[in-house]
Each structure stands twice: as structure tokens, then as C-alpha cells.
N, C-alpha and C positions, 0 to 999 in steps of 0.2 A: 520595524524596518522589514520590507518585503524584498523578495527576489534577490537574496544574497546567497552566494555559494556556501556559506556556513550559516546554520540555523541560528537566527538571532537570539531566540530564547535560551537555547542551550549555551551559546557563547556568553550571554549576559549572566547566567547562573554561575558558570565557571569563573568568570572574572570576579563576581561578587564574593566567591569563597575566599579570595586572597585578601579581602578587607582593605582595599586600596581606595583612599579618599580621592585620589587623583590618579587616574590610570597613566597619565603622562609621567608620573614620578616612579613608575615601576622599574625595578633594576633589570639589567640584561638577563640575569638568571631567571627572574620572575616571568619575563615575557617568553623566554624559551620554555618554561614549564607550562604556561598557559596555552601557548600555540601547539605544543606537543600534545598536551591533554586534549585539546580540541581536535587535533588531527586524528588521534586515536579513537576519540569517542564518536566523532561524526563521519569518519572515513574520508574527509575532504583533504586532499593534498595541499599542504601549505608552501608558499614561496617564503622561505626563511631568510630574512635580511637583517636580523637582530644581532647575531652572534658573530664576532670577528674571528672565526675559526678558519684556518687554511682549508681550501678545497681542492688541493692538488696532491699528488703522490709525494712521499718524502724522497729526498735526493738519494739515490741508490749508493753513492760513494759512502755516505754516512751510515747507512744501514749495514753495508758490508763491513765497514770498520768496526762498528759496534758488535756485530756478531763475532768477528775475529777476536775482539777483546774479551768477550764472554767465554769463548772457547779457550782462550789463554788463562782463564781462571780469575780475572779481575773482580768478579762477583763476590769472591770470598775475602777480599781485601778492602779495608777502608781506604778511600782516596785521601791523599794529602790535602789538608784543609786549604792550602794555598792554590791548589789545582795541579794537575799533572804537567810536567815541563813542556811536553809536546804541545798541548793546548795553549799554554801561556805564550810560548814562542810564535806559534802560528797566529794567535789572536794579535799579537803585536805587529806581526808582518802583515796581516790582512788589513789592519788600521792604516799602516803606511801605504799599502797597495791601492786602497780605495778611498781613503780620506786625505792622504798625504800629510799625516801627522805622526810624529814620533812619540809613542807611549811605550815605556819599557815593559818587557815581558812580566817583570816582577809586579807591575801595576795593573795587569790584566787578570781578573779574579773570575773564575767560573761560579755561576749562580744557577739555582734551579728556576731558570726563566727570569725575564726582566721584572716580573712581578716581585720576586724575592730581592733582586738587585735593587729595585726602587725602594722597597720597604726598608731594607737595610741602609740604603743612602739617606733616606729621610731621618731614620733613627740616629745615625751618627751626626748628620748635619745639625740636627736640633740640640745636640749636646756639646757643640764646639765652644760657643760663646754665650755667656750669661745674658739673658734678655733677648736673644735671637731665638725665638721659640715658634716661629710661624713660617709655613711654606706658602710661597706665592705661585699660583698656577696661571700661566698664560694660556687662557682658554679660547676655543673649546678644547676639551682634552678627554682622557680615558677616565670615566667615572669612578672606576674602582680605586684609583690612586687617591682620590679624596677619602674614600672609605678607609684606606690604609692609615691616613693621617688621623682620622677619627678613632680607629682601633687603638692606635698608640697614644691617644690623648693629646695630640698636637693640634695647634690652631692652624687655620689656613685662610688665605684670602685669594681673590681671583678677579680677573677682568677679561672680557670678551675682546680679543684683539681685532675683531672685524672692523672696529671703528679707529684702530690705532696702527694701521700698517704704515711702513715707511718711517720717515722722520718723527711722526706723532708717537711712535713707540718710546722714544727717549723721554718724552714728557710724562707719559703715564708710569714708566718704570721709576723715574726720579720721584714721582709723587708717593709711590709705595715704599721704595727703599729708604727714603729720607726719614721715615718713622723710626728706623733703627731696630726693628723687630724681625726682619726677614732673614731666616737662616739659609734658605736656599730657594732658587727659582726653577720651575720645571715646565717644559713644553715638549711636544712631539713634532718631529720633522722628517718626512711628510706628516701633515697633521691628521690625527684621528680625533674627530670625524670628518672634517671639512676638506681635507686632502690638499689644502694649500701648502706651499713650501716657503718658509721664511728665506729671504734672500741673504746673500753675504753682507750686504749693506746693513740689513736689520740684525743679523747675528753680531756684527761689529758693534752695533749700538748696545746690544744686550751685554756684550763683553766689556765695552767701556764703562757702562753704568754699574754693572755688578762689581767690577774691579774696583771702581772708586769707592764703593761701599763695603768691600771685602766680603762679598756674598758668593756662595758656591752656586754653580749652575749644573742642573741635571738634564741632560739631553736624551730623550727617549727616541732611539733610532730603530724602533720596532720594524719599520718599513724601509729599511736601509736600501738606498739606490733605486727606490721604486718611483721616482719622478721620472716617468717614461718619456718626458719631452726632451731629456737629455740622454746621451749615451754614457752611462756610468759603469758599464760592464768591463772595461779594459783595465787590468791591473797596472799600477805604476805609470798611468797616462792620464793626462787632463782630458775631459773634466772630472773632478772628484766629487764625492758626496760632501755637500756643504756641512760644516760643523762649527760649533762655538769654540772648539779647541784650537782653531786658527787664531782666535782673538783674545783669549785669556788662558791663564795657567792654573785656574782653580775650577776645573770642570770634571764632570763625571758623565761618560758616555754609557748608555745601556744598549748593547747590541744582542739581539735575540736570534736564536736559530729557528723560531717558530714560523715566521712568515717567509723569510728569504730562502730558507732551505726546506720549508714545509715539515718542520721536525717538532711540531708543537707537542706531540704526545710524550716526548722524552724530557720535557721541562729542562732545557739547557740554554744558557746564554752567558754573556760576559759583561761584567762591570769593569769598564776601563777608566781607571782614575789617573788624571794628569799627574805627571811626575812630581811636580812641585807640591800639589795637594797631598798626594800619597805620603810624602816624606815630611810633611809639616806636623809639628806638635802644637797642641792647643792647651793652655792652662786648665781649662775645664775638663778636658779629656784625661789630663794627668791626675787631676783632683778625683775624678770618678774611678779611674781604672789603675791608678798608681803609675802611669807612664804609658809610653807608646805613641806612634805617629797616627795620623788619620788612617792610613792604609793598614797598619797593624791592628788597630782597634776595629776597623771594619771587618777585617778577616778573623783575627783570633779571639775577639770578644763577641761581636755581633753575629757574624755567620756561624761561628762555632756554636753559639747559643740557640740559633734558629734551626740548624740542620746538620751540624757536624760534617758538612761537605756536600759536594754535588755529585750525583750519579757517576760512578767511575766509568762505566762503559759509554755513557752519553758524552763524556768528555772526549773519549777517543773518536767518537763519531764527529763531533764538532771540529776537533783538530784536523781530521781528514778533509772535511768540507772547506774549511778555511784554506788548508794547503792547496787543494785542487783549484780553488778560485784564484788564489794569489799566483799560481803557476800558469794560469790561463787555460787550464784544462776543464774547468767548469764555469760555464756562463750562466751564473745563478739568476741573473736579470732576465735572460731569455726565458728562463724557466717560469718565472712569475709574471711575465708580460701578459699572460692570459687574463689576469685580473683587469688590466686596462681594456682589453677587448670586450670583456663582459660588461664592465661599467659603461662603456660607450653605447653598447646595444641597449642596456637597461635604461639609460638616460633619454635615449631617442624615444623609447616606448612611453616613459612617463611624461615627457614634454609633449608628446603627440595628444595626450588626453588631458591637457590642462594644467599639469603640474609644472612647477618651475624649480630650477636649481637654486638653492639658497645661497650657498658660497659658490658663486659662479665665476668669479674673477680672482686672479692672483695678482694683485696690483694691476698692471696694465695688460696682463696676459690672461687667456682663458684658463680656467682651472684644468689640471691634468686629469686624465681618466686613470683610476687606480682602484685600490681595495675598497674604498668608501666613496660615497657621494651624499649630498644632502638634498631633500625634496620638501616642497610645501604646496599647499593647494589653496586657492583663493577662498577667503571667508572662514577658514578653519584654523583654530590654534593647533600647535603640535600635538597636544593632548587629545583633542577632538579627531585629528586625523589619524593618530596612532590607533585609537579605538575603532574608528570607522573601517580602517583597512583590515582589521582583524576579522570582520564579518565577510570579507572577500578572500580570506585565506592568505593574507599578506601581512607579515610581522616585521616590525622595525622598532627602533627606540626613539623617544623624543629628544630633540636637541637640548631641551631644558636640563636633562640629566648630565650633559657634558659640560655645563657652564656657559652655554651659548645663550645670548639674549635674543636670538632669532627664533621665530616660530617655524617649526618643521620637524623633520625626522632624519635620522642617520640611517643610511641604507648600505648594507654590506653586500658585495657581489660574490663572495667567495662560494656560496652554496648553490648558486643558480645552476640548474641542469639544462642541457640543450633543449629538451622538450618543453621546458617551462617558460621560454620566451613567448611562445604562442599562447600559453596559459595566462601569463602576465598581461598580454595584449588583451585578451578576452575579458579578463576580470576588470582591468582598468577602463575598458570601453563601457562595461556595465556600470562601474563606479561613476563614470562621468554622466551617463544617462540618469542615474539616481541622484547625482549631485550636480546639476547644471550650473554653469558659471554664467552669471549675468553681468555683461559689461555695458 
């Protein structure tokens, strides 16, 4: 391959050292490592779209609260495994303010990011009922969550919801849950990577079907209130963040500080367990642990074994940010709206040079502009496109790793810098010249 910003031979040699039989199956971390190595070795600036890392400054309110907590000596004290009262109370209030759901403070548990919250949720859900040993993923989704299931030895099944939006969702859920082996269902909303948003009608379908089969639902709200088509920024006022918690009482909400407050480095989030589920006892949990409810097992058995608690000072930070948001003093949605602006600009450039948006519609509405978007190029598989763009200094991950059946890539807009829009245009223009589309 000639006339590419990144030397083809060097890039090919580096890719080959990773021993990947299919480059499209590379993990996010492998793509980061390859692109970073190429950037360093060739001196070519990369446009990084592979990693879903916040690209904005952390919310100052959180930083100040954490500094104050450290100065007051919390670093010397183990935090209560249940979480500090201030955070639990503010988490409960935040959920009421922006979701309009009542989840008791007791049921709001601090975790070291939603990654740990999801891992612990999978672990407990899979121990509740004998024979229910499988996690069902409504895909596309976050690839590492399947890795979590694999690490703990759990089975999982999945389906691409692209073909099952609206009422069709009921049929496919019935098909999987009727087998009797599904311990929990998980999805993200807004969706990572496609950025569609399940509607209230669809969430009610999920709630109805899972309730009829007594199955727990895990709702990943990593991109909380980031459907920028709606004004979700005003506390205690409609419209609210859509949630499964409106339609069933056996749900687990994962709310992370990483994206909405740009607080990823401190690894802090909340697992909010619906009141009914938190207080429910399961015979299998009693047999394994000698007693306890779902909530007490989650905290005092599983989280205690995993980490002995969550960073003391980071809990104070998250409590302060929740409080400010619920008081109407922090418009966290305005803070992250920049991601929507970036996505809009990037999508225009990609489509100008022959690319198309894979997940382009949200039922009868155009997909929102947000943290992620999806792209494809005529005549190329996702794997082929992923490797081809590497030679142009553009890195992304294949949709195949997210459980999608569609050919294409997930692109994250968080790292794009102002000067890189012109660079992206220049490189995609060259890409199209080298890969002409014949219609």
C-alpha cells in the first residue's frame, strides 16, 4: 500500500507482533497499544477513536471536595464497606431528581467504577437461582463486560437488537428467557457503541418479560442523560432519564462518575439496587453464604472480597457532584454536550468521503450525536476497514467485538482535538482516493 501517512511496512510488522489472526478481533487495549506504538515509532500523529475515555476536565466541585476530604484525614481511614452516608443519601436523591425513581439510600452502593459494579452484579445474579447461570446481553455492548463473564466462568448469550427494535423486542426476549437459564439481562442506555436510546415502550417490554420470568435486569447508565435530543439537565422536572426502574422492581442501575462528571481517573460509581431486590432473600444465596439478602450479599460478601470498599476521598467527591447537580447548581449535561458537537462534526467529515453511519436511525428518529458513533465503508468488512484506517493514522474498534452483526467500526469522539478535524479531512480524502467507491 502506497502513499499512506503511516509507513505500511512498519505498521504491518508491529501488527504482526501481536499474533492476531483477525485484526478485527483485537481488544480495545490492543488497538490502543498498537496505535500508540506506531505513533511513537513513526512520529505520525494518530486520531484516536478506539478508547472511550473522557476528554474533558473533571468537574471542579468534585476535585475540591476530594482535596478537602484528604486534608481532613480520610486517607488514613478505611471507608465503611456500605459507603459513606453523604454519598448514599446524595445518590438516592440524584436518582430521584433525574430518573424520578425512589431507591433508598441503603440500596445505593459505591463501587470502584461501573466495571466493578457490573462484575459484582453478574457474580451475585448468577448465584441466586440454581440453573440460572447465563447472562443475556442486549447487543451491541461494551466488549469488556463479556470478558468479565468469561473471567468468572459464567455463560452468556447475546443478540443484536438492531433487527428487534420496538415490539419485536418482546419476541426475541421471550425466546431467550423461556429457556429458564437466564440469570440477568444487561444493556446500556444510551447505547455503547451505537448511541441509540431504548424508548420507554421498549423498556416496558423488557420489564414485563423479565418480570414474568423472574429475571434481574442490569441497566448500564454510563452515559447518563447524554441523549442530547432531550433536555435532561433540570432536576426534579420532566423529562427524566429513561430507566427500566420505572417498569420493574428487580433492577440494578449502574451510574458512573467517569463520563458525566469526567471523573474517570478516580474510579467511582454507584450500583443502585431496586429496594425490592436489595431486600430479597434467595435460597441459593442462603445455602452458599449462610444467610443474607441480595443487597447484603452484594456488599458484605462480594464487594468485601473484591476490594474492601471504595476510595474514601472519591466518595466525598461523587457526593458533592451529585449534591450540586440535584440542587441545580451544576448543569453536568451542559458540561458534556461538547461530545455531541464533536460527533456531529466528525460524522459530517466521514460521510463527505464515502463513509456511512451504520446505526443511523433510532426507530423513526435520527440517531443522536454523542460520545460514540458507528461507521462503515462500501466493500469493506469491519476488520478490513479497521486495519486500513490504521495506515492513515486513524484507530477505532470493530463492531464485531461489541456483539453487533453489522460490518463497521465504533468511533469515539472524546479524544479529538480542534486541529485534528482538518487532519481527519485530509486523511479521509486521501483514503477515498486510494479506495474509490464504484457505484
